[in-house]
TIVEX-303296 format. One record per residue (C-alpha): residue number from 0; residue in one letter; x negated, y negated, z negated. Coordinates in nm, 2 decimals, padded with zeros to 4 digits. Layout:
% TIVEX-303296
    i  aa       u       v       w
  NUM   a       X       Y       Z
...
% end
This chain:
% TIVEX-303296
    i  aa       u       v       w
    0   m   00.01   00.06  -00.01
    1   r  -00.11  -00.33   00.10
    2   l  -00.06  -00.66  -00.07
    3   d  -00.28  -00.88   00.08
    4   d  -00.06  -01.03   00.39
    5   p   00.29  -01.02   00.24
    6   l   00.18  -01.23  -00.07
    7   m  -00.10  -01.45   00.00
    8   w   00.15  -01.64   00.25
    9   g   00.32  -01.82  -00.11
   10   f   00.00  -02.02  -00.15
   11   k   00.19  -02.17   00.19
   12   g   00.48  -02.32  -00.07
   13   f   00.83  -02.35  -00.03
   14   p   00.95  -02.05   00.25
   15   t   01.17  -02.14   00.50
   16   m   01.38  -01.93   00.69
   17   d   01.27  -02.05   01.01
   18   a   01.15  -01.70   01.13
   19   k   00.90  -01.92   01.42
   20   l   00.71  -02.05   01.14
   21   a   00.62  -01.68   01.01
   22   r   00.33  -01.55   01.12
   23   w   00.31  -01.21   01.34
   24   v   00.10  -00.91   01.20
   25   l  -00.15  -00.62   01.31
   26   a   00.02  -00.35   01.13
   27   a  -00.13   00.02   01.08
   28   e   00.03   00.24   01.28
   29   d   00.03   00.51   01.06
   30   i   00.13   00.31   00.74
   31   c   00.37   00.09   00.84
   32   f   00.53   00.29   01.13
   33   k   00.57   00.67   01.05
   34   n   00.94   00.61   01.07
   35   a   01.23   00.50   01.22
   36   i   01.32   00.30   00.88
   37   l   01.01   00.19   00.80
   38   s   00.94   00.05   01.19
   39   y   01.28  -00.09   01.18
   40   i   01.14  -00.27   00.86
   41   f   00.86  -00.44   00.98
   42   r   00.92  -00.51   01.32
   43   l   01.15  -00.75   01.14
   44   g   00.80  -00.85   00.91
   45   k   00.74  -00.92   01.32
   46   c   00.46  -00.70   01.28
   47   i   00.27  -00.48   01.56
   48   p   00.14  -00.17   01.57
   49   i  -00.20  -00.10   01.58
   50   t  -00.30   00.27   01.62
   51   r  -00.64   00.31   01.45
   52   g  -00.94   00.51   01.70
   53   g  -00.68   00.37   01.95
   54   g  -01.00   00.08   02.11
   55   i  -00.90  -00.23   02.23
   56   y  -00.76  -00.21   02.50
   57   q  -00.44  -00.02   02.35
   58   a  -00.05  -00.04   02.44
   59   h   00.04  -00.32   02.15
   60   m  -00.34  -00.53   02.22
   61   n  -00.09  -00.64   02.54
   62   e   00.25  -00.75   02.35
   63   a  -00.06  -00.89   02.08
   64   l  -00.18  -01.11   02.40
   65   e   00.17  -01.25   02.44
   66   v   00.25  -01.32   02.07
   67   l  -00.11  -01.58   02.14
   68   s   00.03  -01.68   02.50
   69   g   00.28  -01.78   02.39
   70   g   00.15  -02.00   02.11
   71   g   00.24  -01.81   01.80
   72   w   00.03  -01.75   01.49
   73   l  -00.11  -01.35   01.45
   74   h  -00.29  -01.32   01.12
   75   a  -00.54  -01.03   01.15
   76   f  -00.81  -00.76   00.97
   77   p  -01.07  -00.77   01.16
   78   e  -01.23  -00.54   00.96
   79   g  -01.01  -00.28   00.97
   80   k  -01.00  -00.10   00.72
   81   v  -00.98  -00.22   00.36
   82   s  -01.23  -00.29   00.05
   83   q  -01.20  -00.29  -00.27
   84   e  -01.61  -00.36  -00.32
   85   n  -01.70  -00.68  -00.46
   86   a  -01.99  -00.63  -00.14
   87   p  -02.09  -00.84   00.19
   88   i  -01.83  -00.81   00.46
   89   r  -01.93  -00.50   00.73
   90   r  -01.97  -00.57   01.04
   91   l  -01.62  -00.66   01.22
   92   k  -01.43  -00.42   01.49
   93   w  -01.38  -00.61   01.81
   94   g  -01.00  -00.60   01.83
   95   t  -01.04  -00.92   01.71
   96   a  -01.25  -01.13   01.95
   97   s  -01.12  -00.96   02.24
   98   l  -00.81  -01.06   02.14
   99   i  -00.99  -01.40   02.13
  100   v  -01.13  -01.33   02.47
  101   r  -00.88  -01.18   02.69
  102   a  -00.63  -01.47   02.63
  103   p  -00.53  -01.75   02.85
  104   v  -00.52  -02.02   02.60
  105   t  -00.81  -01.97   02.44
  106   p  -00.69  -01.93   02.02
  107   i  -00.83  -02.14   01.76
  108   v  -00.96  -01.95   01.46
  109   l  -00.89  -02.02   01.08
  110   p  -01.04  -01.81   00.87
  111   i  -00.88  -01.68   00.54
  112   v  -01.09  -01.46   00.28
  113   h  -00.89  -01.39  -00.03
  114   c  -01.03  -01.22  -00.39
  115   g  -00.85  -01.07  -00.69
  116   f  -00.57  -00.89  -00.44
  117   e  -00.78  -00.57  -00.61
  118   k  -00.71  -00.64  -00.87
  119   v  -00.34  -00.59  -00.84
  120   m  -00.32  -00.25  -00.63
  121   p  -00.66  -00.13  -00.78
  122   e  -00.75   00.17  -00.60
  123   k  -00.91   00.37  -00.92
  124   f  -00.61   00.28  -01.18
  125   f  -00.59   00.59  -01.36
  126   f  -00.76   00.89  -01.27
  127   g  -00.88   00.78  -00.93
  128   r  -00.51   00.68  -00.82
  129   r  -00.35   00.34  -00.75
  130   p  -00.07   00.24  -01.06
  131   l   00.31   00.27  -00.94
  132   v   00.39  -00.17  -00.93
  133   p   00.13  -00.42  -00.90
  134   l   00.01  -00.52  -01.18
  135   c   00.06  -00.83  -01.32
  136   s  -00.06  -01.20  -01.47
  137   k  -00.44  -01.13  -01.23
  138   d  -00.66  -01.41  -01.09
  139   i  -00.63  -01.40  -00.70
  140   k  -00.87  -01.69  -00.49
  141   i  -00.80  -01.73  -00.15
  142   i  -01.03  -01.99   00.03
  143   i  -00.94  -02.11   00.41
  144   g  -01.23  -02.22   00.56
  145   e  -01.26  -02.42   00.88
  146   p  -01.07  -02.38   01.24
  147   i  -01.36  -02.24   01.44
  148   e  -01.29  -02.35   01.78
  149   f  -01.46  -02.12   02.05
  150   d  -01.68  -02.23   02.41
  151   l  -01.54  -01.95   02.63
  152   q  -01.67  -02.06   02.92
  153   s  -02.01  -02.13   02.84
  154   l  -02.02  -01.83   02.65
  155   k  -01.90  -01.65   02.95
  156   q  -02.22  -01.75   03.15
  157   t  -02.39  -01.67   02.90
  158   a  -02.25  -01.31   02.86
  159   k  -02.27  -01.24   03.22
  160   t  -02.65  -01.39   03.25
  161   v  -02.72  -01.07   02.91
  162   s  -02.49  -00.77   03.10
  163   r  -02.76  -00.86   03.44
  164   e  -03.07  -00.70   03.18
  165   s  -02.83  -00.47   02.95
  166   s  -02.87  -00.13   02.92
  167   f  -02.54  -00.05   02.71
  168   p  -02.33   00.29   02.74
  169   s  -02.09   00.20   02.96
  170   l  -01.74   00.36   02.76
  171   g  -01.51   00.31   03.09
  172   w  -01.34  -00.03   03.01
  173   p  -01.15  -00.25   03.30
  174   n  -01.24  -00.54   03.42
  175   t  -00.95  -00.69   03.24
  176   t  -01.02  -01.04   03.21
  177   p  -01.01  -01.34   03.41
  178   d  -01.30  -01.43   03.46
  179   g  -01.35  -01.01   03.59
  180   l  -01.62  -00.99   03.25
  181   d  -01.80  -00.62   03.34
  182   e  -01.81  -00.36   03.06
  183   a  -02.18  -00.53   02.92
  184   a  -02.06  -00.88   02.94
  185   q  -01.74  -00.82   02.73
  186   k  -01.94  -00.67   02.46
  187   w  -02.20  -00.90   02.45
  188   l  -01.91  -01.13   02.42
  189   y  -01.78  -00.92   02.18
  190   i  -02.02  -00.91   01.97
  191   n  -02.13  -01.24   01.94
  192   i  -01.81  -01.36   01.90
  193   s  -01.75  -01.11   01.55
  194   d  -02.06  -01.17   01.46
  195   q  -01.98  -01.50   01.47
  196   i  -01.62  -01.50   01.28
  197   r  -01.74  -01.27   01.02
  198   t  -02.08  -01.50   00.92
  199   v  -01.82  -01.77   00.84
  200   m  -01.63  -01.55   00.61
  201   e  -01.87  -01.42   00.44
  202   r  -01.99  -01.73   00.31
  203   l  -01.58  -01.79   00.20
  204   r  -01.63  -01.48   00.03
  205   n  -01.95  -01.59  -00.18
  206   f  -01.80  -01.95  -00.20
  207   g  -01.49  -01.75  -00.38
  208   g  -01.70  -01.55  -00.61
  209   t  -01.80  -01.92  -00.76
  210   l  -01.53  -02.05  -00.80
  211   k  -01.40  -01.99  -01.21
  212   r  -01.06  -01.87  -01.29
  213   f  -00.74  -02.18  -01.28
  214   k  -00.63  -02.27  -01.63
  215   a  -00.34  -02.42  -01.72
% end
């Protein structure tokens, strides 16, 4: 059970009944879409199913692209895995970067890092199991960084140059970008963009660790 996405948006303030202002989110198919009832509920919550291990060109990624094309707000977890350890952020999956590259209009990335949700639903609470209900009175910090805007035209030119000299093993990817980038150029772009986002997120994570608990 994950609580970060449904609960963290409380920091925005008074709720709105306008569904257009709510975020879309990429959600694990094997957790949130296990049966028809769950699928219906999570679809109402503007969740897009993502198959773990399905690759960055799986069918539902096209649905995420449609959201971005329409100017929608898409929430993604670029790590691709739940981690409750106080450790550096692991290498990011390439799915988020691929959406940034493939979107008709380059999205603005708003990096958000939270600390404390691991105390609300700790994975090893009682004999290695999570608690039956969320724990109360826990300190949660939500750190929002400055928006990140990528100069994709410049990055794509560099990617094309690098791809001529690269030796990336082929994964059989299609040339689906508007610029017709080959697989090596796509990989370079995804690695570069993912690393930039990860660097910012790690900086925010470290900053969150320096904050003291607020007391009214």
